[in-house]
C-alpha positions in Angstrom: 2.1 -30.4 16.8 -0.4 -29.2 13.9 -0.2 -25.1 15.7 3.9 -25.7 14.8 3.0 -27.0 11.5 0.8 -24.2 10.8 3.3 -22.2 11.9 6.5 -22.9 9.9 4.2 -22.7 6.5 2.1 -19.6 7.3 6.3 -18.7 7.7 7.1 -19.8 4.6 4.0 -18.6 2.4 5.1 -15.1 3.4 8.8 -15.8 2.9 8.1 -17.1 -0.6 6.2 -14.0 -1.1 8.3 -11.7 0.2 11.6 -13.3 -2.2 8.7 -13.2 -5.2 8.3 -9.5 -5.0 11.8 -8.5 -4.5 12.5 -10.7 -6.9 10.1 -7.9 -9.5 11.3 -5.4 -7.5 15.1 -6.6 -8.6 13.5 -6.5 -13.0 12.2 -3.1 -12.1 15.6 -2.2 -10.6 17.2 -3.9 -13.4 15.0 -1.9 -16.6 15.2 1.3 -14.7 19.1 1.9 -12.9 21.5 -0.3 -15.4 23.3 2.9 -16.2 23.3 4.7 -13.3 26.4 4.4 -11.4 24.7 2.8 -7.5 23.1 -0.4 -9.6 25.7 -3.0 -8.7 25.8 -2.4 -5.4 21.8 -2.3 -5.0 21.5 -5.1 -7.1 24.3 -7.2 -5.0 22.7 -6.2 -2.0 19.5 -7.7 -2.9 20.8 -10.6 -4.6 22.5 -11.6 -1.5 18.8 -10.7 0.7 17.5 -13.2 -1.8 19.6 -15.8 -2.0 19.4 -15.2 2.6 15.4 -15.9 1.8 15.7 -19.0 -0.6 17.9 -20.9 2.5 15.4 -19.5 5.0 12.5 -21.7 2.3 14.2 -24.5 1.9 14.9 -25.1 5.6 11.6 -24.2 6.6 10.3 -26.5 3.5 12.7 -29.3 5.7 11.0 -28.6 8.1 7.2 -27.8 7.0 8.1 -31.7 5.5 9.2 -33.6 8.4 6.0 -32.4 10.9 3.9 -33.4 7.9 5.0 -36.7 8.1 4.8 -37.1 12.1 1.8 -35.8 11.1 0.5 -38.0 9.5 2.2 -40.9 11.6 0.1 -39.9 14.6 -3.3 -40.0 12.5 
């Protein structure tokens, strides 16, 4: 169970890092492309990806909490 917990936390941290990087990239895109013809389409796509990442992070946080409680009960 501890191995699975480790995998969940590792995956969650990877997703959080990816989200942070995408948010930074979005900020750069906002400043560089806000007046271009593609900005809205690119922004919508990026925002949808970030929303999906946040959903996945929330799910992984839930599983991490459940696993942590189970591991603590077993000790």
